[in-house]
N, C-alpha and C positions, 0 to 999 in steps of 0.2 A: 559145592560140597565140601571142598578142601578148608573154606572159610569156617565153616559150620564145625568141623573137627577141631580147628585151632580154638574156636571159642569154647566148646565143650571142655577141651583140655584145661583151658584157663579157668572155666568155671568149677572144674572138680579140683584143680588147685588151691582156688580160694575156699571151697568149702571143705576140703580134707585138710586144709592146713589150721584147720580151728579145732579145739577139743571140744567145745558146746556152742551154743548159741549165747552170744554175749561175751565170749571168752578171748583172749588175746591170740593174734596169729604167732604162731612158732617163728623164731628168727632164723632157723637153719644156717647159722653162719654168714648171714647177708648183714649189709651195712644196716647201724641203727641211727636213728637220730641223735640219741645220747647214750653213751655206755653207762653201765649200772652205778660206777663209781663218780659218774657226773651227775647224778640226778639227786633233787632235794628231798631230803625224807618229810613227809608229812604227817605221819604218823604219831609222832612225839606224844607220848602221855596216854596212848591207849592201850587198853587192857585186853588181854584175850578172853574169849568165852561172848562176846557180842554176837548179835543176830546178823551174820552176813547177808541176808538178803535186804535189810534196812540200813540206810544211812545213820551214821552217828549224829548225835545232837551237834548244833551249830557251835562253833567255838571261833571267838576272834583271834585267837592265836593261829588257829590253822588257815584262816582267812589271810592273815599277814603271809604264812609260809607259801599260800597258793599266789599271792601277788607277784606279777612279774611279766608272765607271756602277755597277757592283755595289753599292758603299755607297750610292749615291744610291737604288737600288733597296730596299736591305735597310732605310731608313727606314720603308716600308710596315710592316714587322715590330716596329717599336719604336714607332709612334705612340701618342698618348694612349689612343685606343681598345684597342689591343693590350695595352699596360701595365695596363689597368682590366682586362681579361681575365684577364692573369697573376695580379693580386694577388687577385682573387675566387677562381681557382682554387687557389689557396694557401690562402686563408682556409677555404674551404668542403671541399675536398678534401685539403689537407695535400700531402703530397710524392707522393701517388699518380699524380697525372697528368702527372709530369715525363716519362715515356717518350711519351706522347700529342704533348708539345710537341716533342720531338725528332723525331718521325716527320712530324708536320705540317710542321714546317720543312723537312724533307726533301721532302715533296709540293710545297711551295711552290718549293723550289729546283728541282725538275724543270720545273715550268710556266714559271719565270722562265729558265732555259735554254733552254726552248723560244721563248720571246719573244725571246730575244738571237739565236738561230740565226736566226729569220726575219728581223729587222734588219739582221744582217751579210750574210748569203747574198743577199737581196735588193735591199739598199740601199735598202728603204723600210720604214716601221714599220706597225704593225697597222691604225692608223685610216686611212693612204692606201691599204691593200691592201682594207681593207673598202669603200672609196669606189669600188673599181675592181671588186670582185667582185658587189656586190648591186646590184639595181635600186633606183630612187628611194625608194620608200616603205620597204623593210626599212633601206635604208642610213639615212635620217633617223631611223627609229625606233631603230637602234642607237647613232646620235650622241645622240639624246636620253637613252638609258639611260646611256651613258657619262657624260654630264654631270650626272645625277642621282645617280650612285654618287659622283661626284668632290663634289659639293656637300656629299652627306652626310658623307664621310671629312672634308672641310675643316671642316665645322660642328664635328665633335668634336675636330679639331685644334687649331682656334683656340680653343674652349673651353677644352681642356686648357692651352694657353698662358696663357689669362686666368685661368683658377684657380691657375696656379704663380705668377704676378704677384700675385695676391690674396693667396696665403700666404706669399711672400717680404716683402709688404709689409705684414703683419699685419692686412689687410683694408682697407689706406689705399686701395689701386687697387679699384674696383667692377668687376665682371664684364664690365660693357658698354664701361668704359674700357679693360679689359685686351684686348679684342677689338679696338678701334679701334688700339691700339698694336700688336698682332701684324699687324694689316693692313698695316702700314707694311713688312713685310718684303718684300714684292713688290718695293719700291723697291731694298733692300739686293740682292736678286737681280738686277734689272736692272743696279744699278751694278757688280756684280761680273762679271756676264756680258760687259760691256764690256771687260774685263781678260782675257777667257778662261776657257775650261771649267775648266782646270785650279785656277783661283783659286776657282771656285765649288766644287770637290771638295774644296778643301784646307779651306774652310769647314765642309762637311759632316764631313770627317774629324776637325776641331776638337770640333763638336758631339757627334758620337758619342763621341769620347773623353772628353767631359765627362759623358755619360750613363753612360758604362762605369765612370768613378771615382766618380760620385755613388753609385750602386747598388752598386758593390764596397765602397764605405766602409759602407752600411747592411748588407750581407752580413756585412762584419767586425763590426759593432756586433751584430747579431743572434745570430752564430754558430750557424747552423743544424746538425741532426745531420747529420754526413758520412755515416754507415751509412744512415740514412733516405733521404737523396738519392740514394745510390748504387744502392738498392733501388727507389726510384722510377723511376729511368731504365732499369733492366734488366726489372723485373718488370710486365708489362701487368695493368692492374686498374683498374676504374671503381666507384666506389660509386654506388649507388642513386640518393643525395641530389646526385651531381655529374654527373648525365648531362648537364644543360643546360650546364655549365661545360665538358665535354668537346666536346660539339658546336662550342661557341663557338671552342674553340682550334682546331679543325680550318677552322672556316669564316673564321676570321681568318688563316689562311696564305695565302688568296689574295684580293688586294685588285683589283678589276677595273680600277681606273684605272692599278695599277703594272704590270699587263701590258702595256698600251699604251706605258707610260712606257719600260721597259727595251728594248722594240725600238726605240725612238726614241735612247735614250741610247747604245747601241752604235754609233750611226753619228757619234759625235764623234771618232772615230779613223780615220785615213787607211789605208784598207784596198783594195787592188785587187782588186775583186770579178772582174775579169777572169782572175784566177790562182787556180787551184783551192787551190794551197799556201798562199797569204796569207789565202785565207778561213778554210783548216784552221787556220793558226797562230793567227788572231784569235779563233776558236772555242775552242781549247785556252786560251788566256789568259784569254779572258773566263769561262770554265767555273770555272779555277782561283780567279779574283778573285771571282766570285760566290760560291764556296763559302766562300772565308774571310770574305767580308762576313756572309752568313748564318750562319756559325759564329760570329762576334761578336755577332750579334743574338740567336743562342739562348742564348750565355752571359750576357747582359744580361736576357733574360727569365728564367732560371734564378734570377738574384739575386732579381729582385722577388718571382716564386712562392715561394721559399725563405724570404724574409725574413717574408712574412705568413703561410706554413704554420707557422714556428717561434713567431710571436707570437699568432696568433688562430685557428689550427685547433682546433675543439672547444670555442670560447668563443662566447658570445651574440653578440658583435660580429661574428662572421664573416658573419652574414646582412646586415649593416648597410652593411657597407665598400663604398666605392665612391670614384672618384676624386675626389669633392669633399671628402670626409671624411676620406680616408686619412692625409694628414699629421697630424691631429689624433690619429688612433688611434695612430700611429707614436710620436708625442711622448709620449703617456701610457704607452705602453708601454716603450720604449727610452729615454726621458729626454733629458736634454740631452749627455752626455758632453762632449768637447773642442770637439765643435761641433755645436749642437743638429739632430738628426735631422729634425726638421720643415723645415728650410732646405735639408738634404742632398736630401731630397725633392723640395721646390720646385726646386731648381736642375736636377735631372735631369729633371723634368716640363717645365719650361721649354724645355731644349734640345730634348727630344722634341717638343715643339709646335712650336718654330720650325722645326726640320728637316722636320718633315712638312708643314707649312704652305708652305714656299718649295718642296718637291717638288710639291705639289698645284697650285702655279702652273705650275710646269714642264710637268706632265702636262696641265694644262687648255689650255695652248699648243698642244703637239703633238695633242692630240684634235680640238680647233677647227679647226687649219690642216689636219688628215689628212683629216677628213670633209668639211670644206667648201671646201678648196683656197683658203683666204684667203691674200691676200698683202698683209697689212697690217703696219706698224710693228711691232715685236716689244715697244715698251714700252705701245702702245695695247691690244695683243692680251693682254699680262699685267694691264692694268688692267680690260680687260673679264672676262678670267678670274677674278680676285680679287674683282670686284662681285658676280659670280654667288654667292659664298660670304658675302662679309662683309655684304651686306644681310640676307638671312635670320638671319645669326649675330647681329648685332647686336639684332634683334627678339627671338630667342631667350634672348639675355643679359638684356634688360629685361624679359621676362617671368618668366624663372626665377632671376633673381639672388638673391632671398631663400629659395628653397624648393630644399634639396639633395634631396628625393624627387623633385620634379618632374624635375629635372635627370637624375638616374637613369632616370626613365621615357622621358625623351626621347632618352637615350642607347640605350637599349633599342629604341626605333623607329628610330633611325637605323642600328642593326647590322641590323636587320630589311629596312631599305631598302637596303643594301649587299648583303645576302645575295641580295636578289631580282636583282640586276643582273650575279651572277656567270657564269650561263651565256652572257650576250650579249658577254663577251670571250673565254671558254675555247672556247666552240664554233668562233667564226671562227678562233682561234689554232689548234685542232688540225686543223682543215679545211685551212686553208693549209699547215702545216710537212708535210702528209702528201704532199703533190701536187708530183710532179716537175715540173710546168710551171710551178710556182712557184719551187721551192727547188732545181730541176736535181739534182745528185749529191748535195746536201746535204738531202734530203727525208729524214725520219725512217724507220728499218726498222720491218718488221711488229711485232715484239716491242715496241719503244719506244712504237710507236702504241697498241697495245693496253693496255700499262700506263698511258700518259697519259690514254686515255678512262676507263678504270677509277678513276684518280685523280680525274678531273673528275666522273664520275658519283658516287663516294663523296661529294665535298665537296657537290654539288648535292643529294644524298639528306639527307645531314647539314644542310644548311640548310634543307631542306624540313621536316626535324622541328623545328627551330629555330621556324620560320615557324608550323607546326601548335600547338606548345606556346604560343607567344605568344598568337596570335590565340584559341585556346581557353579562355586566361584573362581575356579582353577581353569586356566586356558590350557587346553591339550589338543596335540595333534590327532589325526585320524589313527595313526598306528599306537599311539599311546592309550587312545580311547578302546581301539580293540584288545589291547593286552590287558587293559583295566577290567574289560568286561569278562575275559577269560579268567582272570584272577577271581572275579566276584562269583562267577559260576562254581569254580573249585571250592572257594570258601563256602558258600551257601550249600554246596553238596555235602561237605565234611561235616558241617553242623547238623544237617539232616541225617548223616550216617550216626552221630553221636547220640542222636534223640532216639532214632529206630532202634539203635543197638542196645541202648537202657531199657527199653520195653522188651525186647527180643530177649536179653539175658535174664529178665525175670520170668518170661514164660518158660526159657530154658532151664532155670532152677526148679520150676514147679514140676517139669517133667522129671528131671534127675530126683526129686524127692517124694514122688509119687509113681 
């Protein structure tokens, strides 16, 4: 009964904090993703007297003003972990998994659009709403899971940047030194943030362009088979030896911290959430912008996958290629040319690593502030967030600097770690966007709800397979197995709680309203 009382209080807090269905939550002095003076004005050129219930006509100028959040979100599809997944899929499966990459990107787009919808319609991001929805223990557990996912992703991203620096300097900068250099990106982030969010978005646009040009250059040098590329996109097929790579592609389409990030980034635009037409307009522009951003990320991943498919599919090297030695293999296969492909790869990887570590810092701020409602200076929050990842990453770099095999094993463990966290962002998101009491008229319809849950369960099942395959190949003592079973039981129980809680909250709202 105590739990029920706590939940109903939280429900009333959510319901009463809204002025009307579809309107923004009141802030009540709480931490906000962006202060009003930080937001980008998007209603330039509008005149009064328009119909508030309908979105204004499409404007290319307005689309440009809304461009930015989706490209920051798309970085998670281009981080070093995803690039490694794409290169390994190409080397092991050739062109055959390109269709899966396309559909996995589409599934990722669906989830990210739901995150954007939540942020625009409510005026709050996912971490804030989780703080309001769940009782203390589940809320703290969700926060810890989000931080663990972020740390795991950040280690991969920082290590990726450090590898790129090592490649570009011919090994002169060791891995641990590259980690420390990459850690300084949080100060670049703080510096640019002081000059407005558009400056930060411009930096990401430059880095994404750098990635696109680098990997397009490699694509041009490798000259992949166009017919095979087209068949790979259109004909679904999975070879028996590429099941793990296929599962990995789907699993990488949803990054837990990225869901939190996108729901906050969309609040960087001045959108009057009291007007249905303005919210609908913002959702339309953000949908277009996010689709463009993920299409760009999809093309970049195609470049990477096809380059390695052309060069290494069917060779003995295919099973050994990873992020650490990919540059060396590329150099041996494609040679120098006008500009050594080793350095082209290093430049693209460095841009990927720096992009993703800065967005990791950004996501960490929103997660910490949202779950804990911390009102501290942003520079201090950024330093705290960055320290969570840098300290373990430096330790990792010192331990594994001389062993490529150990780094590959570490990367597998980090992929497992992030796969475990996916339900703890997806289930709360789908629960919230399905509820009229939270979303008002912008709640998702029944068809979209069913599709979203199918995608969520598909991703979780795929990751379950990845986890089973991973642990089945690990040698463990009896006591470790017992501990693992205990952790699995607790893990599954919490997921069941989140699902049951979602449906019970809906029924509780019906009772409150009737």
